[in-house]
C-alpha positions as CSV (number, residue, x, y, z in Angstrom):
1,H,-73.1,-73.0,241.8
2,K,-70.2,-71.6,243.8
3,K,-68.8,-75.1,244.6
4,V,-67.6,-75.7,241.0
5,P,-65.2,-72.7,240.5
6,L,-62.9,-73.4,243.6
7,P,-61.9,-76.9,242.4
8,R,-61.4,-75.6,238.9
9,H,-59.3,-72.6,240.2
10,L,-57.3,-75.0,242.4
11,A,-56.5,-77.1,239.3
12,M,-55.6,-74.1,237.1
13,Y,-53.3,-72.5,239.6
14,P,-50.6,-75.2,239.6
15,C,-50.9,-75.5,235.9
16,R,-49.8,-71.9,235.7
17,L,-47.1,-72.1,238.3
18,L,-45.6,-75.5,237.4
19,T,-45.7,-75.5,233.7
20,D,-44.6,-73.3,230.9
21,M,-48.1,-73.4,229.2
22,S,-49.6,-70.1,228.2
23,L,-53.0,-68.9,229.6
24,P,-54.8,-69.9,226.4
25,E,-53.2,-73.3,226.5
26,I,-54.3,-73.9,230.1
27,A,-57.8,-72.6,229.3
28,Q,-58.1,-75.1,226.4
29,H,-57.6,-78.0,228.8
30,F,-60.4,-76.8,230.9
31,S,-63.4,-77.2,228.6
32,N,-62.2,-74.5,226.2
33,R,-62.4,-71.8,228.8
34,N,-61.2,-68.3,228.0
35,H,-57.6,-67.3,229.0
36,T,-59.1,-64.6,231.2
37,T,-60.8,-67.3,233.3
38,V,-57.4,-68.8,234.0
39,L,-55.9,-65.4,234.9
40,H,-58.8,-64.7,237.2
41,A,-58.5,-68.1,238.9
42,C,-54.8,-67.6,239.5
43,R,-55.2,-64.1,240.9
44,K,-58.1,-65.3,243.1
45,I,-56.1,-68.2,244.5
46,E,-53.0,-66.0,245.1
47,K,-55.1,-63.5,247.0
48,D,-57.0,-66.1,249.0
49,L,-53.7,-67.9,250.0
50,F,-52.8,-65.0,252.3
51,Q,-56.1,-65.3,254.2
52,N,-56.7,-69.0,254.3
53,A,-54.4,-71.5,255.9
54,D,-56.5,-74.5,254.7
55,L,-56.1,-73.3,251.1
56,Q,-52.4,-72.9,251.6
57,N,-52.3,-76.6,252.8
58,V,-54.3,-77.8,249.8
59,T,-52.2,-75.9,247.2
60,N,-49.0,-77.1,248.8
61,Y,-50.3,-80.7,248.8
62,L,-51.3,-80.5,245.2
63,A,-48.0,-79.0,244.1
64,K,-46.1,-81.8,245.9
65,K,-48.2,-84.5,244.3
66,I,-47.8,-83.0,240.9
67,Q,-44.0,-82.8,241.2
68,E,-43.6,-86.4,242.4
C-alpha cells in the first residue's frame, strides 16, 4: 500500500514546480484527488529531498526530462 503514494508524489511535485497549474487543477489530473493531497505530496517530497540523495537524483532527472 505504501508503494503507490511515492510515485504519485513524484509525479505531482514537478507539476507544481514546473507549471502554473493550481493545486485543484493538478489534483484533477490525478484521479480527481483533493488539492490537499497535492499539497501534502509536494511538502513531503520537499522535506524528503534534504535527507535522501536518491530522491534528489530522481527529481532532478524527472525535471530535466520534462523540460526537454
